[in-house]
C-alpha positions as CSV (number, residue, x, y, z in Angstrom):
1,M,-0.8,-31.6,13.6
2,S,-0.4,-32.8,10.8
3,A,-0.1,-36.3,10.5
4,V,2.3,-37.0,7.2
5,P,5.1,-38.9,6.1
6,E,8.5,-37.6,6.8
7,T,10.0,-36.5,3.2
8,P,13.7,-35.5,2.4
9,A,14.0,-32.1,3.4
10,A,13.6,-29.6,-0.1
11,P,16.9,-28.1,-1.0
12,S,17.5,-25.0,0.5
13,R,17.1,-21.3,1.3
14,P,18.9,-19.6,-1.9
15,T,22.0,-17.6,-2.1
16,V,21.6,-14.4,-3.7
17,T,23.9,-11.8,-5.0
18,E,22.6,-7.7,-4.5
19,R,22.7,-7.6,-8.1
20,E,20.9,-11.2,-8.9
21,A,18.0,-9.8,-6.4
22,R,17.8,-6.8,-8.3
23,Q,17.2,-8.7,-11.4
24,V,14.5,-10.7,-9.9
25,A,12.5,-7.8,-9.0
26,E,13.1,-5.8,-12.7
27,A,12.1,-8.8,-14.1
28,A,8.8,-9.1,-12.3
29,R,7.6,-5.4,-12.4
30,E,5.5,-4.1,-16.3
31,Q,8.5,-3.0,-18.6
32,D,6.3,-1.3,-20.8
33,W,3.4,1.6,-20.8
34,R,0.5,1.2,-22.8
35,K,-1.5,4.1,-21.6
36,P,-0.8,7.3,-19.9
37,S,0.0,7.9,-16.4
38,F,0.1,11.2,-15.0
39,A,2.4,10.7,-12.6
40,K,5.2,9.4,-14.1
41,E,4.7,12.5,-16.4
42,L,4.9,14.4,-13.5
43,F,8.3,12.9,-12.2
44,L,9.4,13.6,-16.2
45,G,8.4,17.6,-15.1
46,R,5.9,17.4,-17.6
47,F,2.9,18.8,-15.6
48,R,-0.5,17.0,-17.3
49,P,-3.8,18.3,-16.0
50,D,-5.3,17.3,-19.1
51,L,-4.9,13.7,-17.7
52,I,-6.7,14.4,-14.8
53,H,-9.2,17.3,-15.5
54,P,-12.1,17.2,-15.5
55,H,-12.4,14.5,-12.7
56,P,-13.4,11.0,-13.7
57,L,-16.7,9.9,-12.5
58,P,-18.4,7.1,-12.1
59,A,-21.6,5.5,-14.5
60,D,-25.0,6.0,-12.8
61,E,-25.6,2.4,-13.0
62,D,-22.4,1.8,-11.4
63,V,-22.9,4.7,-8.6
64,R,-26.9,3.4,-7.1
65,R,-25.7,-0.2,-6.5
66,G,-22.5,1.3,-4.4
67,E,-25.1,4.2,-2.6
68,E,-27.2,1.0,-2.3
69,F,-24.4,-1.0,-0.9
70,L,-23.4,2.2,1.3
71,A,-26.5,2.3,3.3
72,K,-27.3,-1.6,3.9
73,L,-22.8,-1.8,5.5
74,R,-24.0,1.2,7.3
75,D,-26.7,-0.3,8.7
76,F,-24.8,-3.7,9.7
77,C,-21.8,-1.5,11.2
78,E,-23.6,-0.1,13.8
79,T,-25.8,-2.3,14.4
80,R,-24.3,-5.7,14.5
81,V,-20.8,-4.7,14.9
82,D,-18.9,-3.9,18.2
83,G,-15.7,-2.3,17.2
84,A,-14.5,-2.1,21.8
85,L,-15.3,-5.8,22.0
86,I,-13.3,-7.1,18.8
87,E,-10.4,-4.8,20.5
88,R,-10.8,-6.3,23.9
89,E,-11.1,-10.3,23.1
90,A,-8.3,-9.8,19.8
91,R,-11.5,-11.5,17.8
92,I,-14.2,-10.9,15.2
93,P,-17.2,-13.2,16.0
94,D,-17.3,-15.6,13.5
95,E,-21.5,-14.0,13.5
96,V,-20.7,-11.0,12.4
97,I,-18.0,-12.4,9.8
98,N,-20.9,-15.0,8.7
99,G,-23.2,-11.4,8.3
100,L,-20.7,-10.2,6.1
101,K,-20.9,-13.2,3.3
102,E,-25.0,-12.8,4.0
103,L,-24.1,-9.0,3.0
104,G,-22.3,-9.7,0.4
105,A,-19.4,-8.1,1.8
106,L,-16.3,-11.6,1.0
107,G,-17.6,-10.2,-3.0
108,M,-17.6,-6.5,-3.6
109,K,-14.6,-6.7,-6.3
110,I,-16.7,-9.2,-7.4
111,D,-17.5,-10.2,-11.2
112,I,-22.0,-10.3,-10.7
113,K,-21.8,-13.4,-12.8
114,Y,-20.0,-15.5,-10.2
115,G,-22.6,-14.0,-8.0
116,G,-19.9,-10.7,-5.9
117,L,-21.8,-7.7,-6.0
118,G,-19.5,-6.2,-9.5
119,L,-18.9,-2.9,-7.5
120,T,-16.3,-0.2,-8.5
121,Q,-12.6,0.7,-7.0
122,V,-14.7,4.3,-6.6
123,Y,-17.1,1.8,-4.1
124,Y,-15.5,-0.4,-2.9
125,N,-12.6,1.7,-1.4
126,K,-15.4,3.3,-0.1
127,A,-17.0,0.8,1.9
128,L,-13.6,-0.3,3.1
129,A,-13.5,3.5,4.6
130,L,-16.2,2.9,6.3
131,V,-16.0,-0.6,8.0
132,G,-12.9,0.2,8.7
133,S,-13.9,2.9,10.9
134,A,-16.1,1.0,12.6
135,S,-13.0,-2.1,12.7
136,P,-10.1,-1.9,11.2
137,A,-9.6,-5.3,11.9
138,I,-12.7,-6.5,9.8
139,G,-11.3,-3.2,7.2
140,A,-8.3,-5.2,7.6
141,L,-10.1,-9.1,6.6
142,L,-12.4,-8.1,3.3
143,S,-9.5,-6.2,2.3
144,A,-6.1,-8.8,2.3
145,H,-9.6,-11.3,1.0
146,Q,-10.7,-9.1,-2.3
147,S,-7.1,-7.0,-3.2
148,I,-4.0,-9.5,-3.0
149,G,-6.8,-12.7,-2.4
150,V,-7.7,-15.3,-4.7
151,P,-10.2,-13.3,-6.1
152,Q,-8.2,-10.3,-7.8
153,P,-5.0,-12.2,-9.3
154,L,-7.6,-14.7,-10.2
155,K,-9.4,-11.7,-12.3
156,I,-6.7,-10.8,-14.3
157,F,-4.6,-14.1,-14.9
158,G,-6.9,-17.0,-13.9
159,T,-8.4,-19.3,-16.5
160,R,-12.2,-19.8,-17.1
161,E,-12.5,-22.1,-15.2
162,Q,-10.5,-21.4,-12.3
163,K,-13.0,-17.8,-12.4
164,E,-15.8,-20.6,-12.6
165,T,-14.5,-22.4,-9.7
166,F,-13.4,-19.7,-7.2
167,L,-14.9,-16.7,-7.4
168,P,-18.7,-17.8,-6.9
169,R,-16.8,-19.1,-4.0
170,C,-14.8,-16.1,-2.5
171,A,-17.8,-14.3,-3.1
172,R,-20.3,-15.7,-0.6
173,T,-18.8,-18.3,1.1
174,D,-15.2,-18.9,1.5
175,I,-12.3,-16.8,2.7
176,S,-8.8,-15.9,0.8
177,A,-5.5,-15.2,1.5
178,F,-2.1,-14.0,0.7
179,L,0.9,-15.7,1.0
180,L,4.3,-14.8,0.5
181,T,6.5,-13.6,3.2
182,E,9.1,-15.9,4.8
183,P,10.6,-16.0,8.6
184,D,13.8,-15.1,6.4
185,V,12.3,-12.6,3.1
186,G,10.7,-10.0,2.5
187,S,10.6,-7.4,-0.1
188,D,13.6,-9.8,-1.4
189,P,11.8,-12.6,-2.7
190,A,14.8,-13.5,-5.0
191,R,15.3,-15.8,-2.0
192,L,12.4,-17.1,-1.3
193,A,12.5,-20.9,0.0
194,T,9.4,-22.0,-0.4
195,T,9.1,-25.2,-3.1
196,A,6.7,-26.5,-5.3
197,V,8.6,-29.5,-7.1
198,P,6.2,-31.2,-10.2
199,E,5.1,-34.4,-9.6
200,G,2.7,-35.7,-12.6
201,D,-0.2,-33.6,-12.7
202,D,0.0,-32.2,-9.4
203,Y,2.6,-29.3,-7.7
204,V,3.7,-30.7,-3.6
205,L,4.6,-27.6,-1.5
206,D,7.4,-26.9,1.2
207,G,7.9,-24.7,2.9
208,V,7.1,-22.1,5.9
209,K,5.1,-18.7,5.2
210,L,5.1,-15.7,7.9
211,W,2.5,-12.9,8.6
212,T,-0.4,-14.8,6.4
213,T,-3.3,-12.3,6.7
214,N,-6.6,-13.9,7.0
215,G,-4.4,-16.9,7.2
216,V,-5.7,-18.6,10.4
217,V,-9.6,-18.5,9.4
218,A,-9.0,-19.2,5.2
219,D,-10.7,-21.7,3.1
220,L,-8.9,-20.6,-0.2
221,L,-4.6,-20.0,-0.3
222,V,-2.5,-17.8,-3.2
223,V,0.5,-19.2,-2.2
224,M,4.1,-18.1,-3.6
225,A,6.7,-21.0,-4.2
226,R,9.7,-21.6,-6.1
227,V,8.9,-24.1,-9.2
228,P,12.7,-25.7,-9.5
229,R,13.8,-25.8,-13.4
230,S,13.3,-29.2,-15.2
231,E,12.4,-31.2,-18.4
232,G,9.2,-29.5,-19.3
233,H,9.9,-26.7,-16.9
234,R,11.2,-23.3,-16.8
235,G,10.5,-22.9,-13.5
236,G,11.1,-20.3,-11.2
237,I,8.2,-18.4,-8.4
238,T,5.2,-19.1,-9.3
239,A,1.6,-18.6,-7.7
240,F,-0.9,-21.4,-6.9
241,V,-4.6,-21.7,-5.8
242,V,-4.2,-24.0,-2.4
243,E,-6.7,-25.2,0.1
244,A,-5.9,-24.5,3.2
245,D,-7.8,-28.1,4.7
246,S,-5.2,-29.7,2.2
247,E,-3.5,-32.6,3.7
248,G,0.4,-30.9,5.6
249,V,-1.0,-27.4,5.4
250,T,-0.6,-26.3,9.4
251,V,-1.4,-23.0,10.4
252,E,1.3,-23.3,13.2
253,N,0.9,-19.7,15.7
254,R,-1.5,-17.6,15.4
255,N,0.5,-14.2,15.9
256,A,-0.4,-11.0,17.8
257,F,0.2,-6.9,17.0
258,M,0.4,-4.0,19.1
259,G,-2.6,-2.8,16.4
260,L,-5.0,-4.9,14.6
261,R,-5.8,-6.7,17.7
262,G,-8.8,-8.5,15.5
263,L,-6.6,-9.8,12.7
264,E,-6.4,-13.3,11.6
265,N,-2.6,-13.4,10.9
266,G,-0.6,-16.5,11.0
267,V,3.0,-18.7,10.5
268,T,1.5,-21.7,7.8
269,R,3.8,-24.4,7.4
270,F,3.3,-26.6,3.9
271,H,4.3,-30.3,4.2
272,R,4.1,-32.6,0.6
273,V,0.8,-30.4,0.4
274,R,-0.3,-32.0,-3.2
275,V,-1.8,-28.9,-5.9
276,P,-3.2,-29.9,-8.9
277,A,-1.7,-28.5,-11.7
278,S,-4.7,-26.5,-13.4
279,H,-4.8,-24.6,-9.7
280,R,-1.1,-22.6,-10.6
281,I,-2.1,-19.4,-12.1
282,G,-0.2,-17.7,-14.8
283,E,2.6,-20.2,-16.4
284,E,5.8,-20.9,-14.2
285,G,8.1,-18.3,-13.2
286,Q,5.2,-15.6,-13.2
287,G,4.2,-14.6,-9.6
288,L,5.8,-12.2,-8.5
289,K,4.4,-10.6,-12.4
290,I,1.7,-11.9,-11.1
291,A,2.2,-10.5,-7.1
292,L,2.8,-7.0,-8.2
293,T,0.0,-6.5,-10.6
294,T,-2.0,-7.6,-7.8
295,L,-1.0,-5.1,-6.0
296,N,-1.3,-2.0,-9.0
297,T,-4.9,-1.7,-7.9
298,G,-5.3,-3.3,-4.8
299,R,-2.7,-1.2,-3.2
300,L,-5.6,1.2,-3.3
301,S,-7.4,-0.3,-0.5
302,L,-5.3,1.0,2.4
303,P,-5.4,4.0,2.1
304,A,-9.1,4.1,1.5
305,M,-9.2,3.1,5.0
306,C,-6.5,5.7,5.9
307,V,-9.4,8.4,5.0
308,G,-11.5,7.1,6.8
309,A,-9.5,7.2,9.5
310,G,-8.9,10.9,9.1
311,K,-12.5,11.9,9.4
312,W,-12.7,10.2,12.3
313,C,-9.9,12.1,13.5
314,L,-11.2,14.7,12.2
315,K,-14.7,14.4,14.1
316,I,-13.0,13.7,16.9
317,A,-11.2,16.6,16.8
318,R,-13.4,19.2,15.5
319,E,-15.8,17.8,19.0
320,W,-13.2,17.9,21.4
321,S,-11.5,21.2,20.8
322,A,-15.2,22.7,21.0
323,E,-16.1,21.1,24.0
324,R,-12.3,21.3,26.1
325,E,-11.4,25.0,27.8
326,Q,-8.1,26.0,28.8
327,W,-7.2,29.7,29.8
328,G,-10.8,30.6,28.9
329,K,-11.9,29.9,25.8
330,P,-11.8,26.4,23.2
331,V,-8.8,25.0,23.3
332,A,-9.5,24.5,19.4
333,L,-8.8,28.7,19.2
334,H,-5.3,28.7,20.4
335,E,-2.9,28.3,17.8
336,A,-1.4,25.5,18.5
337,V,-4.2,23.9,19.2
338,G,-5.7,25.0,15.3
339,S,-2.7,24.2,13.6
340,K,-2.8,21.1,13.8
341,I,-6.8,20.2,13.7
342,A,-6.4,22.1,10.6
343,F,-3.5,20.1,9.2
344,I,-5.8,17.0,10.0
345,A,-8.8,18.5,7.8
346,A,-7.5,19.8,5.0
347,T,-5.3,16.4,4.2
348,T,-8.2,14.7,4.8
349,F,-9.8,16.9,2.4
350,A,-6.0,15.6,-0.2
351,L,-6.1,12.0,0.6
352,E,-10.0,11.4,-0.5
353,A,-8.9,13.2,-3.7
354,V,-6.0,11.3,-4.8
355,V,-7.3,7.8,-3.6
356,D,-11.4,8.8,-5.4
357,L,-9.4,10.0,-8.6
358,S,-7.0,7.3,-8.3
359,S,-9.4,5.0,-8.3
360,Q,-11.8,6.1,-10.6
361,M,-8.6,6.1,-13.1
362,A,-8.4,2.9,-12.7
363,D,-12.3,2.0,-12.8
364,E,-12.1,3.6,-16.8
365,D,-9.1,1.6,-17.4
366,R,-7.9,4.7,-19.5
367,N,-4.6,5.7,-17.8
368,D,-1.2,3.8,-16.1
369,I,-2.3,4.5,-12.3
370,R,1.1,2.2,-11.6
371,I,2.6,4.7,-9.7
372,E,-0.5,6.3,-8.5
373,A,-1.7,3.4,-6.7
374,A,1.6,3.4,-5.2
375,L,2.4,6.9,-4.5
376,A,-1.7,6.8,-2.4
377,K,-0.2,4.3,-0.6
378,L,2.7,5.7,1.1
379,Y,1.1,9.4,1.1
380,G,-2.3,7.6,2.6
381,S,0.3,5.7,5.2
382,E,2.5,8.8,6.3
383,M,-0.1,10.9,6.9
384,A,-3.2,8.8,8.5
385,W,-0.4,7.9,11.1
386,L,0.7,12.1,11.9
387,M,-2.9,12.9,11.7
388,A,-4.2,10.3,14.0
389,D,-0.7,11.5,16.5
390,E,-2.0,14.7,15.8
391,L,-5.6,14.0,17.7
392,V,-3.5,11.9,20.4
393,Q,-1.9,15.4,21.2
394,I,-4.7,17.2,21.1
395,R,-6.8,14.9,23.9
396,G,-3.4,15.2,25.6
397,G,-3.6,12.4,28.5
398,R,-7.4,11.1,27.6
399,G,-5.4,10.3,24.0
400,F,-3.0,8.1,25.7
401,E,-5.9,6.8,27.5
402,T,-7.4,3.7,26.4
403,A,-11.0,3.6,25.6
404,D,-12.5,1.4,28.1
405,S,-10.8,3.1,30.9
406,L,-12.4,6.0,29.5
407,R,-15.2,4.2,30.1
408,A,-15.0,3.6,32.9
409,R,-14.6,6.4,35.2
410,G,-17.6,8.2,33.5
411,E,-16.1,9.7,29.8
412,R,-16.7,9.0,26.0
413,A,-14.9,6.3,25.3
414,V,-12.8,7.7,22.6
415,P,-10.4,4.9,20.9
416,A,-7.8,7.1,20.0
417,E,-4.3,5.6,21.1
418,Q,-6.5,2.5,19.1
419,M,-5.8,4.2,15.6
420,L,-3.1,5.4,16.4
421,R,-1.6,1.7,16.8
422,D,-3.9,0.3,14.3
423,L,-1.9,2.4,11.5
424,R,0.8,1.9,12.8
425,I,1.2,-1.8,10.6
426,N,0.0,1.1,7.6
427,R,3.8,2.6,7.0
428,I,4.6,-2.1,6.5
429,F,1.8,-3.6,5.1
430,E,2.0,-3.7,1.3
431,G,5.9,-2.5,0.9
432,S,7.5,-0.7,3.8
433,T,7.3,2.9,3.2
434,E,11.4,3.0,2.4
435,I,9.8,-0.1,-0.3
436,M,7.6,2.0,-1.8
437,H,9.9,5.2,-2.1
438,L,12.3,2.3,-3.6
439,L,9.6,0.9,-6.9
440,I,8.2,4.1,-6.7
441,A,11.9,5.5,-7.6
442,R,12.6,3.1,-10.3
443,E,9.6,4.6,-12.1
444,A,9.6,7.1,-12.7
445,V,13.2,7.1,-13.7
446,D,11.8,4.5,-16.0
447,A,12.2,7.1,-19.1
448,H,15.8,7.4,-18.7
449,L,16.8,4.1,-18.0
450,S,15.3,3.6,-21.1
451,V,17.5,5.5,-23.2
452,A,20.4,5.7,-21.2
453,G,20.4,2.4,-18.7
454,D,22.9,0.3,-20.7
455,L,25.5,3.0,-20.4
456,I,25.9,2.9,-16.1
457,D,25.1,-1.2,-16.3
458,P,28.9,-2.6,-16.2
459,D,27.5,-5.5,-17.7
460,K,27.3,-4.2,-21.0
461,S,29.9,-3.9,-24.2
462,L,31.6,-1.1,-25.4
463,G,29.1,-1.6,-28.3
464,D,25.8,-1.4,-25.9
465,K,27.3,1.6,-25.0
466,A,27.4,3.4,-28.1
467,R,24.7,2.7,-29.2
468,A,22.8,3.7,-25.8
469,G,24.7,6.9,-25.8
470,A,23.2,7.7,-29.2
471,S,19.9,7.3,-27.7
472,A,20.4,9.1,-24.6
473,G,21.6,12.2,-27.2
474,A,18.9,12.3,-29.1
475,F,16.2,12.2,-26.3
476,Y,18.0,14.5,-24.3
477,A,18.2,17.5,-26.5
478,R,14.1,16.9,-26.7
479,W,13.7,16.4,-23.7
480,L,16.1,18.9,-21.2
481,P,14.9,22.3,-23.2
482,R,11.4,21.4,-21.9
483,L,12.1,21.7,-18.5
484,V,13.5,25.9,-18.8
485,A,10.4,27.3,-18.9
486,G,6.1,25.9,-19.1
487,P,3.0,27.0,-18.3
488,G,3.3,27.7,-14.7
489,Q,5.4,30.5,-15.0
490,L,2.6,32.7,-17.0
491,P,0.1,34.9,-14.4
492,G,-2.9,33.4,-16.2
493,S,-1.7,29.7,-16.6
494,Y,-5.5,27.3,-14.8
495,G,-7.8,29.9,-14.6
496,E,-10.4,28.1,-14.7
497,F,-9.8,27.6,-10.9
498,K,-10.1,30.6,-9.4
499,H,-13.5,30.8,-7.8
500,G,-13.2,33.5,-5.7
501,I,-10.3,31.6,-4.0
502,D,-7.9,31.4,-6.9
503,L,-6.1,28.2,-6.5
504,S,-4.5,28.7,-10.4
505,P,-1.2,29.8,-7.9
506,H,-1.3,26.4,-6.5
507,L,-0.9,24.3,-10.4
508,R,1.5,26.5,-11.7
509,Y,3.1,26.1,-8.4
510,V,2.9,22.4,-9.0
511,E,4.1,22.4,-13.0
512,R,7.3,24.8,-12.1
513,T,8.5,22.6,-9.4
514,S,7.6,19.6,-11.6
515,R,10.5,20.4,-14.0
516,K,12.7,21.2,-11.1
517,L,11.9,17.9,-9.9
518,A,12.9,16.7,-13.4
519,R,16.4,18.7,-13.6
520,S,17.3,17.9,-10.0
521,T,16.9,13.4,-10.6
522,F,18.6,13.8,-14.3
523,Y,20.9,16.0,-12.2
524,A,22.1,13.1,-9.9
525,M,21.5,10.4,-12.7
526,S,24.5,12.2,-13.7
527,R,26.5,13.0,-10.8
528,W,26.3,9.2,-9.3
529,Q,25.1,7.1,-12.7
530,G,25.5,3.8,-11.5
531,R,25.6,4.4,-8.1
532,M,22.9,6.0,-7.9
533,E,19.7,3.0,-7.0
534,T,22.6,3.4,-3.8
535,K,21.1,6.8,-2.6
536,Q,18.5,6.0,-0.9
537,G,18.2,9.0,1.0
538,F,18.3,11.4,-1.9
539,L,15.7,9.1,-4.1
540,G,13.2,8.8,-1.0
541,R,12.7,12.5,-1.1
542,I,12.5,13.2,-4.7
543,V,8.9,10.2,-3.9
544,D,8.4,12.7,-1.8
545,I,7.7,15.9,-4.1
546,G,6.1,13.9,-6.3
547,A,4.0,12.5,-4.0
548,E,3.3,15.7,-2.5
549,L,2.3,17.2,-5.8
550,F,0.4,14.6,-6.8
551,A,-1.7,15.7,-3.5
552,M,-1.5,19.0,-4.7
553,S,-3.0,18.4,-8.2
554,A,-6.0,16.0,-6.8
555,A,-6.8,18.5,-4.0
556,C,-7.3,21.6,-6.8
557,V,-8.8,19.4,-9.6
558,R,-11.7,17.3,-6.7
559,A,-12.5,21.2,-5.5
560,E,-12.9,22.6,-8.9
561,L,-15.7,19.3,-9.3
562,L,-17.4,19.9,-6.1
563,R,-17.1,23.6,-6.8
564,S,-19.4,22.6,-10.1
565,R,-21.6,20.3,-8.5
566,G,-22.4,22.6,-6.3
567,D,-21.3,20.2,-3.8
568,H,-19.4,21.9,-0.7
569,G,-17.4,23.9,-3.8
570,R,-16.8,27.4,-1.5
571,E,-15.3,24.8,1.3
572,A,-13.6,22.9,-0.9
573,Y,-11.9,25.1,-2.8
574,Q,-10.1,26.5,0.9
575,L,-9.3,23.2,2.1
576,A,-7.6,22.7,-1.2
577,D,-5.6,25.9,-0.6
578,A,-4.6,25.7,3.2
579,F,-4.3,21.8,1.8
580,C,-1.8,23.2,-1.1
581,H,-0.2,26.2,1.0
582,Q,0.8,23.0,3.7
583,A,2.4,21.1,1.4
584,R,4.6,23.6,-0.7
585,L,6.1,23.7,3.1
586,R,6.7,20.2,2.9
587,V,7.9,20.4,-1.1
588,E,10.4,23.7,-0.1
589,E,11.8,21.6,2.5
590,L,12.1,18.2,0.6
591,F,14.1,19.6,-1.6
592,G,16.4,21.6,0.7
593,R,17.5,18.4,1.8
594,L,18.0,17.2,-1.3
595,W,21.0,18.0,-1.6
596,S,22.3,19.8,2.1
597,N,21.7,16.7,4.0
598,T,23.5,14.1,6.6
599,D,23.6,11.5,4.4
600,D,27.1,10.7,3.9
601,L,27.8,11.3,7.6
602,D,24.8,9.1,8.7
603,R,26.0,5.9,6.4
604,K,29.8,6.5,8.6
605,V,27.6,5.9,11.9
606,V,26.2,3.1,10.9
607,K,29.5,1.3,10.0
608,N,30.3,2.1,13.9
609,V,27.6,1.1,15.1
610,L,27.8,-2.7,13.4
611,G,31.8,-2.3,14.0
612,G,30.8,-1.7,17.8
613,S,32.8,1.4,18.2
614,Y,29.6,2.3,20.4
615,T,28.4,-0.5,22.3
616,W,29.2,2.3,25.4
617,L,26.8,4.1,24.3
618,E,24.3,1.1,25.6
619,D,25.2,0.7,29.0
620,G,22.9,1.5,31.7
621,V,19.8,-0.5,30.6
622,I,18.3,-3.9,30.6
623,D,17.5,-5.5,27.7
624,P,13.9,-7.2,28.4
625,S,13.8,-9.3,25.7
626,D,14.6,-13.2,25.1
627,D,17.8,-15.1,24.0
628,G,15.4,-16.7,21.2
629,P,16.8,-16.4,17.8
630,W,16.1,-13.4,16.0
631,I,15.2,-15.2,12.7
632,A,13.0,-18.3,13.7
633,D,13.8,-21.4,12.5
634,A,12.3,-22.2,8.7
635,T,13.6,-25.7,8.2
636,P,10.8,-27.4,5.8
637,G,9.1,-30.4,6.9
638,P,6.0,-32.3,8.9
639,S,4.4,-29.5,11.8
640,T,5.2,-30.8,15.3
641,R,2.6,-27.9,16.5
642,E,-1.4,-28.3,16.7
643,N,-3.2,-26.3,13.8
644,A,-4.5,-23.3,14.3
645,R,-6.2,-23.1,11.9
646,R,-10.5,-22.2,12.2
647,S,-12.9,-22.5,9.8
648,I,-15.8,-19.9,10.3
649,R,-19.0,-21.4,9.0
């Protein structure tokens, strides 16, 4: 329990309007596009295969070091990791974590000069997919530590002194965590209440952070806090590296969830915690930008583990469906089951293509991949959940039964239901699906807002609107005619993707559909103008179409890469062809729902639900939840609870 003197409470939680919240988020995003982006061009109706084909490849030395580590990690997982034990005890054994430290797994992405392994993003992701298949909780621990914890923001924004001080610790001994979310603050950081008040050469932190992945066992924390504006201080949301054992830091609870039961996730309170100014990352007010920039590549770790989940689902579906017979033949040969297996196989291939392509582009740093990484996270989390759900259905009652129960009655302990539970959080972690739709949509329409944004901004003067009108007119005079025709209408286009199986029609479809997507977006902006940002259903479908087109492109490019290297090329072409046919059906459905949907009716129903018009519909049930508050009290002050933090040494 924290034993520190009582002090006056920090300022109350900021009250902000919806517009102010949006302005904070807008100020934090990266404003410029200094490098080309395949996905950005795709949303603008410009299919640019030259940005991804031929498929970029890692350097030979990177491959050698990466494969050597994967071999060591596989041996470690097979001999020292008991995923079933972690699930039963809801904790990763200390000896396993210490073994990972000795292996260097904490420093996979940290430069060799700081004691890390210096793996590329490609091999870091392969390692996470591998270890995550042994235990998703371990995958989450390593990912939170390196993708969003101390190493990544310091790598991009840290000073030389900060790197020399903290990175060697993170590479071998110290676990890190990232603390942004608060009990009443999720994806709306404008309301952040944790404060960092300057006092001499220090900042004094006060506040409460929720869902601090790794926070229970962390040694170092990245904390986002609001610095008040004052003389000599520009203020704003700012990032700090905080020693987890500092006076006034209390882990008040280790949270428990429906899945990832070994996750060391908690509630952390800061009361009068002194942090040296030298531990501030970047400048005051740069915290959100640091967080978003970190996530540009950090988000790739989550879909990487989704790839691992898809591979495991495919393996179990194949083995079980060949063994289980119904009505005289294996269940896999019944069309109703076979279609599910085909979906899992094709989607796993495409998802791996998306992650590998995005990761290699991140390693080369010649493309801006902020949209690609976000699409990979969005698409991976949604499709992995669907694949796991289909596996449970294929397994039938055994899919719903726990692995321990299966083992107890003499059958193979297949944790299908655990996989479903573990994967569910990915649709919420690091930006929920709904937030990802809005984030990607904002980037996708950036070119339009850059030239025409002032036209729909109510705060702009008539002069500003006139200048914006002239700029927009010139832009659209050049852009709109290019959406009429393109290579997708020429039968011979993309002929290099025809080898026995012909993938060129799919790429022609992507090119045509990219232009159709851009036309639809332009029409919607013309129709709704300033109200466009409220049309979240429409924007979500636009983004989902773009995600499917990106996945189709990546699948075709990967298939051609494997063919050119003599590496299961024919089979890769089959999987890419199957995936593209499946994706095209989903795209056509999404286009149909752009303009024919129940969005307006749904809004009316929602208003009536909130207004109490349908409370009679709730009659006849008992609510088993208690009468506690919906959101826990997060008033700053000293902790009254025992410190649940534990250090792993």
